[in-house]
N, C-alpha and C positions, 0 to 999 in steps of 0.2 A: 517258455522261450526255448527254442532249439539252438544249440551251440555248435558251431563248426570250427571257430578259431580257439576259443578258450576252452580247451579240452586237457585232460591230464598228459597225454603223450605230448601235446604242443607245449605244455608248460614245462616239462622236463627239458626240452630242447633249448629253451630261452637262455641266452647269454645275458652277462651283466649289461644293464642299460637298455635292454630290449623290452618292447611292450606288446601286448596283445589287447585289442579293443573289440567289444561286440556288445550290441544291446545296451549301450549306456554304461557298460562295465569295463574297467581297464585292469589289467594285471601287468605289474612291472617287476622285473627282476632286479633287485638291488645289488650294490657293490659287495655286500657281506654274503651274497647268495641266498638271502631271504627273499620272499616275494610279498608284494603289497597289492591289496584290492582297493580301487577307488570307484565311485559312481559319479556320473556327470549326466543328468537328465532334466528334461523339461516337464513340469507338472502344472496343469492349468496355467501355462504362460509364465511360470516361474522357474528360473533355473536352479536346480538342486545339485550342489557338488560337496561329496563327503568322502572322506578317508574311512574305509570299513575296517581295515586292519591288515595284519601280516600273517602269512602262513605259520610263522613261529608261535603266533597267538592263538592258533587253532581256527583262523578265519578261512572260510572256503568260498568257492563261487556261490554255492547255495545261499550262504548268509548275505551276499551282496543282492542275490535275487529277492530274498526276503525283505531286504531294506527297501527295494524298489517297490515291491508289492504293497508294503506298509505305507509308503509316501503316497502312493496313488489312492489307497484306502483312506488315509487322512484328508486328502483332497476332496474326495467324494462326500466324506462327513462334513467338511467345511462348506461345501455347496448346500448341504441340507439347511444350514442357518443363513443363507443368503436372503436378502429382501425378496418379496414376492416379484417375479418378473425377470430375476438374473439367474442364470444357470451356470456361469462360469465366474471365477474369481477375477476381479479387475485390478490390475497393477497400477501403481502410480504413473508409470511411463505411458501406458495405454490410456489412462484417464485424462492426461493433460489436454491433448488435442480436442477431446470431446468436451471437456470443461470449458475451453476457450470458445468452441463452436456454440455450445448451448448458451453460454454467458452472453455472447454476441446476439443471439436471438432475443434475450431478455434485456436488451439495452444495457448491459453491463458496463461498468467504467474501468478505465486504465488497462484495457485488454493487452495492448502491446507490452506494457511494463510487467504485467502478470506473467505473460507467456515467457518473456525474456528471463525473469528470475526463476520461474520453475524449470525451463529447459536448460539453462546455463549452469545452474548450481544445485537445484533440489534433485531433479532427475538422475544426474550422474551418481549421486550419492545413495538415493533411496529408490530409484526408478523400479527396481525389480521386486520391490515389496508390495504385496497385496494391499489395497487401501484399508481393508479391515484389520490388518496386522501390523500397522504402523504403531510402534510403541514409543513410550517416553524414552527408552534407551536409544532409539533410532534418532529421535529428535536431538539428544544430547551429543550423539556421535556427529551429526550434522553440523551442530554448532562448534564443536571442537575442530573439525576439519576446516570450516570457514575461518575461524580465529587463527589457526596455523597457516592459512593462506593470506594472512593479514587484512582480512576484510573488517571494516568498521562494524561496531555493534549496531548502528542504525541500519546499515545495508543488510546485515544478517536478519534483523528484525522485519524488514520489509519483505524478505524472501519467507520467513516464517509466517507472516501475515497472509501472503499468497497460498501457502500450503493450507493454513487454517481454514481460509475461505473455501478452498477446493473441497476439503473434507466436510465442511458445513453444507455446501451445495450437494455433495455426493449423498448425504443423508435426505436432503429435500428432494432430490431426483430418484430416491429409492435405489441407489447403486449399492450402499451398505446400510445396515439397520441402525448403526449409532456411530457417533464420533469415536474412534478408537482411543484417543489419548488426549490429555491436555497439553497445550503448547505454551510453555513458559518463555518469555521473551528476555532478551538481555538487557541489563541496565545501561541506559545511554546517558552520556554527558549532557547537561542542559545546553541546548544549542543557542548561539548569540543570534538574537533577532536583529536584523538590519532594517532600519526605518528611515524615512526622509524628515528632515526638519521642515518647518513651515516654509522657510526661504527656499530649500532645495525643491520642494514640491512645487512651488511657484514657478521656479526656473524650468522645471520638467514641463509643466503645462505650457509655458510660452514657447519652448521649443517644439512641442508637439503641434501647436498652432501653425508653425511654419513649415512642418513636414509636408512632403508630397503625397504621403498616403493619408487618405480621407477618413480612415477608420481609427488611426492611433490616438488622435486628440480626444474624440469621445470615449475611447476605450479607457485612457488615463484618467479622465475627469470622473467617470463612473467608478472606477476602481478606487480612487483616492476618497470619494465621497460616500461609499458604501462599504468597502472592504470585501466586495464580492469576489469569488474565484474566478480565474480566467474563463473557463467555459461556461460558468453562470452568466458572465457578460456578454460574451460572443453569441450565446444562444438565446438572447432576450427576444421575444416575440412581441411585436407592437401591441397586440390584444392583451398582453400580460401587463402593460404599463398603465397604472391608474394615477394619473396626475392630480386629480381632486383629492385622493386619499393619500397621496405621496407614498405609493406602494408599488413595488415591482414584484409580481408572483413568479416564483422560481418552481417550476413543476418537477424538475429532477436535480435537486441539490444533492450535495454529498450525503446529507443527513436525512433526505427525504424531501417531499414537497414543503415549501415554506414561503412566507411573504417577507420580502426585504424592505424595510422602511428606507426612505430616501429623504434628503433635505429639500426645503422648498426651492432652494437656489438650483438643485439638480433637475427638480421637476420643470422649472422654467426653462432650463437648458435643453431637456429632452423634448419639450413641446415644439421648439423650433424645427427639430429634426423630424418629428412626426408629421408636422404640417407639411414638410418638404417631401415626404415618402412618396413613391411611386404607386400608382393604382395597383391594387392587389398584393402590395409587398407584404410579406409575412414576418420577416425578421429584422430587428433594427439594424444589425450588420449584414445586410442582404449580400449574397454572392451567387450570381447565376452559374458560375463555373463549378461550384461546390455541389457534391452530390446531396449534402445535407441541407443545402440552400442557404447556409450562412458561413461567415468567414471562420476558418479555424486556425490559421496561422498568422500570428501578429508578431513573432519573434524578431524578424529583421528590422522592420520599422521602429519597434520598440528600443532595440540596441542603438539604433542610428539616433533616436531622440535623446536617449541617455547621454551618449557621447556629445551631442550638440549642447546639452545642458551643463556640461562639464563635469559629469559624474562618471563613475567607474562601471561599466557594464558587467564587469565579474562580480561586483557587489550588489548592484541594483538590477534586479530581475523583475519579471512580471508580478511575482508573488509579494514583491516589496510593497507594492500598492495596497494589499491587503494588511500587511503588517503595519504600515503607516497609519491607515485608518483606524485600526483597533488600538494601537499605541496612544494615538492622541486623544481617543475617547477615554482611555484610562487615565492619561495625564490631565485631561480636563476635570476629572473628578467623578465621572460617571460610575455608578455602582456596577460591579461585575456581573450579576445577573442581567441587568440591562444590556451590558456589552455582549453578553452571550446571546441575547435575544437578536441583537442587531447583526452579529457575525455569523450566526448560524452554527456555532460550536456545539458539540454534543455534551460536553461536560464543562464545569466551571474550572476544573484543574487545567484544561487547555487554555482558558482565558487568563489564568493567573500567571502564566509565563510573561504576560505583557505588563505586569504591574511592577517588575523590576527593571524596566529599561532605562528609567531616569529617576534620580533621587529627588528631584524637585517637588513633584506632587506628594511624595512620601513625607518630606520634611514639612511641607505645608500642612499636612494632616496632623503631624505631630505638634506643630505650632498651635493648631486649634485646640489640642488636648491641653497644652501647656496654658492657653488662655482661660481654659475652663477651671482650672486649679489656681492659677496665679493671675487674675485679671490685671491688665495694665492700668495703673491709676490714672484716672481722667484729670486733666488740669481743672483746677477750681476756676469757676467764672467770677470775674470781679464785680463786686456789688456796685450798682448804679446809685450814684448819689441824687437824691431828690432835692429840688430847690426849696429853700426855706423861705417861708412868707416873711415879708418886710413889716 
């Protein structure tokens, strides 16, 4: 590098507080008369800012030049270990948009939420880090920052989950050779699961019958009788409903493709809607206006129905239908593996949360145990007197 500004004659002329900058190197004259060298450069899209040292410590411009040369050499060596097809280091900030775009092409889920969590919180903290160099220390630093910002543990965990998924997909897409670190999530307090009693569920169904929106009534009935998630319900295709087998096939459920069992009552309920479907109709909740051809927004009519049923819309949300169905299955004494099969949860531990919602079924189970050890004495039958011959 040829220097015109940072030369010995110019350095001698500098007064206190003045600086000279050239080729990413800065020389500053300090208040005590000493001089300090710093470097601020971009290497493979990563900002490198370092204090090299002071004149009194024997630091010269040549040492700053050596640092820059070494940084660029290290970057070239790093490129040698990139997965096949990648020639430059990919930072987290530059990876996010590509991640969201490619995930959309793969029909990924929760794209808006993932993009928001990454761009609003993860990128400002870790955005300049190359994907392959994100370390456990960086993750812990991110956690500490978010906790200091008063973010709930659950919120931070959702953000960490988005980052973890990005790194997993980066390996799949050959952006990096391996996942650079393990991401440990924060411990969350057990969330209180809100569900409807049988009486409240009945009121909600009756209110839905009277609502002007033709979709909200079947949406609520299906939710209460299956525990299916919102988009699983709204994206039901007519050809995926098997009334004779009492099954709804869900091709893109959260945990993958699965078959959802339904009640005989719900099968009879759906039969009327199927018979009334328009010729060529593909989706149960058909929508000509939607690009995906089915209804995607049910929030407003759902809140309206909740209010009409005398319930609190802040407490009762769409997912409450799922909580209600699963909770009543557990309280009815259905074993947890069977509940897991019906609900589509990935693990039993996720279903176990519902076994603590009401003590009545737990107490009933303990009474059965008590009956095994200490059977209730049965009243003795009175002996029938036989007539005596005369």
